[in-house]
C-alpha positions as a printed NumPy array, in Angstrom:
array([[ -0.115,   0.073,   0.075],
       [  0.989,   3.243,  -0.636],
       [ -0.336,   5.918,   2.173],
       [  0.606,   9.792,   0.79 ],
       [ -0.256,  12.389,   3.504],
       [ -0.79 ,  16.183,   3.101],
       [  1.038,  18.889,   4.918],
       [ -1.39 ,  21.565,   6.279],
       [ -4.239,  20.976,   8.323],
       [ -3.625,  17.335,   7.535],
       [ -0.077,  16.524,   9.819],
       [  0.43 ,  20.057,  11.306],
       [ -0.381,  23.607,  11.435],
       [  1.9  ,  25.968,  11.517],
       [  0.367,  28.845,  13.033],
       [  0.011,  31.335,   9.88 ],
       [  3.54 ,  31.533,   8.959],
       [  3.069,  30.284,   5.372],
       [  0.329,  33.034,   4.837],
       [  2.582,  35.395,   6.885],
       [  5.867,  34.792,   4.349],
       [  3.289,  34.965,   0.992],
       [  2.456,  38.642,   1.921],
       [  6.239,  39.667,   3.085],
       [  7.592,  38.058,   0.102],
       [  5.142,  39.259,  -2.219],
       [  4.802,  42.998,  -0.99 ],
       [  8.41 ,  42.796,  -1.054],
       [  8.908,  41.535,  -4.586],
       [  6.092,  44.201,  -5.961],
       [  7.382,  47.191,  -3.323],
       [  3.277,  47.893,  -2.594],
       [  0.773,  45.737,  -0.467],
       [ -1.071,  42.51 ,  -1.462],
       [ -4.294,  41.444,  -0.634],
       [ -4.457,  37.828,   1.168],
       [ -8.111,  38.256,   2.207],
       [ -9.864,  37.686,  -1.347],
       [ -7.649,  34.601,  -1.748],
       [ -8.521,  30.789,  -0.247],
       [ -5.652,  29.354,   0.744],
       [ -6.436,  25.562,   1.769],
       [ -5.918,  22.824,  -0.258],
       [ -4.241,  24.341,  -2.91 ],
       [ -0.872,  24.391,  -5.076],
       [  1.174,  27.127,  -4.051],
       [  1.978,  28.683,  -7.581],
       [ -2.503,  28.577,  -7.746],
       [ -2.242,  30.592,  -4.252],
       [  0.011,  33.037,  -5.531],
       [ -1.461,  33.869,  -9.087],
       [ -4.81 ,  34.328,  -7.426],
       [ -2.618,  37.085,  -4.81 ],
       [ -1.389,  38.499,  -7.481],
       [ -4.526,  39.001,  -9.535],
       [ -6.381,  40.098,  -6.754],
       [ -3.551,  42.888,  -6.088],
       [ -3.862,  44.259,  -9.379],
       [ -1.121,  42.81 , -11.186],
       [ -1.986,  42.383, -15.161],
       [ -2.724,  39.272, -16.038],
       [  0.139,  39.124, -18.989],
       [  2.938,  40.08 , -16.049],
       [  1.7  ,  37.155, -13.748],
       [  3.775,  34.181, -15.745],
       [  6.802,  36.107, -15.944],
       [  6.72 ,  37.186, -12.424],
       [  5.745,  34.01 , -10.657],
       [  9.137,  32.054, -10.661],
       [ 10.438,  34.929,  -8.75 ],
       [  7.776,  35.27 ,  -6.61 ],
       [  7.995,  31.79 ,  -5.506],
       [ 11.603,  31.902,  -5.189],
       [ 11.098,  34.486,  -2.942],
       [  8.112,  33.409,  -0.656],
       [ 10.339,  29.932,  -0.561],
       [ 13.111,  32.058,   0.833],
       [ 10.948,  33.938,   3.185],
       [  9.239,  30.731,   4.964],
       [ 12.267,  28.888,   5.333],
       [ 13.406,  32.184,   7.141],
       [ 10.973,  32.373,   9.321],
       [  9.741,  28.968,  10.302],
       [ 10.918,  27.245,  13.615],
       [  9.754,  24.344,  15.121],
       [  7.897,  26.778,  18.344],
       [  5.651,  27.285,  15.177],
       [  4.517,  23.769,  14.238],
       [  1.774,  21.87 ,  15.961],
       [  1.382,  18.49 ,  15.151],
       [ -1.985,  17.178,  15.139],
       [ -3.858,  14.425,  17.11 ],
       [ -2.6  ,  11.132,  16.106],
       [ -0.243,  12.087,  13.318],
       [  3.417,  10.295,  15.095],
       [  1.102,   7.399,  16.337],
       [  0.126,   6.48 ,  12.92 ],
       [  3.139,   7.158,  10.971],
       [  5.382,   5.08 ,  13.06 ],
       [  2.644,   1.974,  13.203],
       [  2.313,   2.835,   9.504],
       [  6.042,   2.495,   9.127],
       [  6.607,  -0.792,  10.511],
       [  3.907,  -2.112,   8.211],
       [  5.804,  -4.709,   5.614],
       [  4.827,  -3.45 ,   1.92 ],
       [  3.634,  -0.17 ,   2.962],
       [  5.129,   2.756,   1.75 ],
       [  4.55 ,   6.399,   2.93 ],
       [  4.686,   9.063,   0.887],
       [  3.841,  13.548,   0.997],
       [  1.19 ,  14.942,  -1.481],
       [  1.17 ,  18.254,  -0.924],
       [  0.421,  21.937,  -2.963],
       [  3.598,  23.559,  -1.138],
       [  6.301,  23.662,  -2.99 ],
       [  9.198,  21.394,  -2.386],
       [ 11.291,  23.344,  -0.361],
       [  8.465,  24.717,   2.08 ],
       [  7.369,  21.123,   2.25 ],
       [ 11.069,  19.738,   3.429],
       [ 11.656,  22.776,   6.145],
       [  7.934,  22.267,   7.411],
       [  8.735,  18.147,   8.222],
       [ 12.118,  19.186,   9.25 ],
       [ 10.957,  21.9  ,  11.481],
       [  8.621,  19.579,  12.947],
       [ 10.765,  16.652,  13.27 ],
       [  9.727,  14.72 ,  10.727],
       [ 12.185,  14.974,   8.344],
       [ 13.243,  11.351,   6.421],
       [ 10.138,   9.95 ,   7.459],
       [  8.301,  10.253,   3.776],
       [ 10.061,   8.343,   1.328],
       [  8.465,  10.291,  -1.929],
       [  5.989,  12.548,  -2.876],
       [  4.869,  15.138,  -5.061],
       [  4.686,  19.31 ,  -4.801],
       [  2.98 ,  22.108,  -5.526],
       [  6.495,  22.939,  -7.383],
       [  5.947,  19.955,  -9.82 ],
       [  2.393,  20.985, -11.055],
       [  0.452,  24.044, -10.568],
       [ -2.961,  21.223, -10.621],
       [ -3.063,  19.201,  -7.738],
       [ -4.89 ,  16.556,  -9.936],
       [ -1.92 ,  15.801, -11.654],
       [  0.298,  15.301,  -8.319],
       [ -0.595,  11.798,  -7.427],
       [  0.729,   9.855, -10.625],
       [  3.902,  12.178, -10.009],
       [  4.411,  10.527,  -6.491],
       [  3.55 ,   7.142,  -7.788],
       [  6.529,   7.762, -10.293],
       [  8.669,   8.54 ,  -7.797],
       [  7.798,   5.943,  -5.65 ],
       [  8.859,   3.327,  -8.322],
       [ 11.911,   4.682,  -9.531],
       [ 12.683,   4.69 ,  -5.325],
       [ 11.898,   1.479,  -4.572],
       [ 11.465,  -0.6  ,  -7.863],
       [  7.776,  -1.185,  -7.085],
       [  4.633,  -0.222,  -9.257],
       [  1.783,   0.625,  -6.688],
       [ -1.303,   1.146,  -8.071],
       [ -3.849,   3.228,  -7.501],
       [ -6.33 ,   1.056,  -6.126],
       [ -3.725,   0.389,  -3.418],
       [ -2.648,   3.93 ,  -3.012],
       [ -4.679,   5.866,   0.074],
       [ -4.5  ,   9.684,  -0.001],
       [ -5.09 ,  11.424,   3.278],
       [ -5.99 ,  15.429,   3.326],
       [ -7.879,  17.749,   4.897],
       [ -9.925,  19.491,   2.297],
       [-12.088,  18.797,  -0.68 ],
       [ -9.247,  19.077,  -3.093],
       [ -7.739,  16.094,  -1.521],
       [-10.502,  14.305,  -1.815],
       [-10.803,  15.721,  -5.72 ],
       [ -7.245,  14.563,  -6.455],
       [ -7.879,  11.141,  -5.101],
       [-10.848,  10.822,  -7.879],
       [ -9.341,  12.072, -10.679],
       [ -6.661,   9.308, -10.021],
       [ -8.554,   6.48 ,  -8.58 ],
       [ -7.204,   6.28 ,  -5.263],
       [ -8.673,   6.048,  -2.252],
       [ -9.592,   9.274,  -0.239],
       [ -9.585,   9.485,   3.617],
       [-10.654,  12.764,   5.155],
       [ -9.742,  14.398,   8.235],
       [-11.614,  17.039,   9.944],
       [ -8.332,  19.05 ,  11.289],
       [ -7.797,  21.835,   9.128],
       [ -9.607,  24.651,   8.26 ],
       [-12.867,  22.765,   5.625],
       [-15.969,  22.035,   7.438],
       [-17.088,  18.455,   8.24 ],
       [-20.14 ,  19.308,   6.317],
       [-17.819,  20.488,   3.491],
       [-16.18 ,  16.844,   3.704],
       [-19.223,  15.25 ,   3.615],
       [-20.668,  16.148,   0.666],
       [-17.174,  15.554,  -0.982],
       [-17.921,  12.172,  -0.359],
       [-14.332,  10.649,   0.944],
       [-14.416,   7.068,   1.734],
       [-13.198,   7.482,   5.077],
       [-14.223,  10.665,   7.145],
       [-12.63 ,  11.281,  10.548],
       [-12.644,  13.68 ,  13.198],
       [ -8.94 ,  13.252,  13.427],
       [ -6.141,  10.411,  13.079],
       [ -6.402,   9.458,  16.929],
       [ -6.759,   7.191,  17.546],
       [ -5.291,   4.953,  14.726],
       [ -7.187,   2.297,  14.774],
       [-10.005,   3.52 ,  12.084],
       [ -7.094,   4.337,   9.609],
       [ -5.893,   0.755,  10.085],
       [ -8.595,  -1.179,   9.622],
       [ -9.348,   0.782,   6.546],
       [ -6.33 ,   0.367,   5.188],
       [ -6.664,  -3.288,   5.894],
       [ -9.822,  -3.939,   4.442],
       [ -8.452,  -2.352,   1.458],
       [ -5.683,  -5.059,   1.624],
       [ -8.089,  -7.736,   2.423],
       [ -9.494,  -6.927,  -1.39 ],
       [ -6.488,  -8.03 ,  -2.916]])
C-alpha cells in the first residue's frame, strides 16, 4: 500500500507562518501591499495561490507568468527563514499512526502537498519528521493538484522498484481538493476534520472515510486492512 499524506491541516498546523511569508515576500517583490483575504489557501498548490494573490492585488494578467518564478522563490526563502519548530503543532495521532505504518511490510509512506518542495521539507524538518516519508509530489511539480498523485507514484516506483497501482493508494488530507485529486487518480480518499474546512463540506465531497482526526489510529488501520483484504 502507498499511504500519502497532505501536510498543512493533516499532519500539522504552522500558526499562519506560511500566509505571513507569502504576504511579506510578495510585498517585497512588488514594492506595495498585496491582498490576501480574498484568496482561498486551503488545499491548493502554492503556485495557484500566488497567481490568485497577484490577480487580487491588481497585477495585470499578462505580467503574472513572468513574475511567478521569482515570487515563488522569494516566498520559499521567506518561509524557510521564518519557520521555527515553535511554530509547528503536530495534529492528534499523527506520529502514532505514522510510526505504526512505517513498521508494516509492503507499506510505503509519501507526501502529497500543494507546498513547494522546499517549503514542504522545511515544515517536515521543523516538525521533527524529516526523513520519514520516502517520496512525494509537490506544488512545485505542477499547479494542478489532480496531477500530483501520478507524480508521487512514479517517484515511488523509481525509488523502490515497486509499481503501486492507484487502487492500492490512499490519499489522506483535510480539504475537498485532497478528495478530488484522489478521485481523479482512482485512489482512495481519507479525509480528516483537522484543517480549516468544515465537516459538512468534506461530507458533501464523499470521501471513502471521514474522521474527526487521526487519533486514535485504529480506524485508519482498519480501513487500510480492509483495502488490503480485497486483493
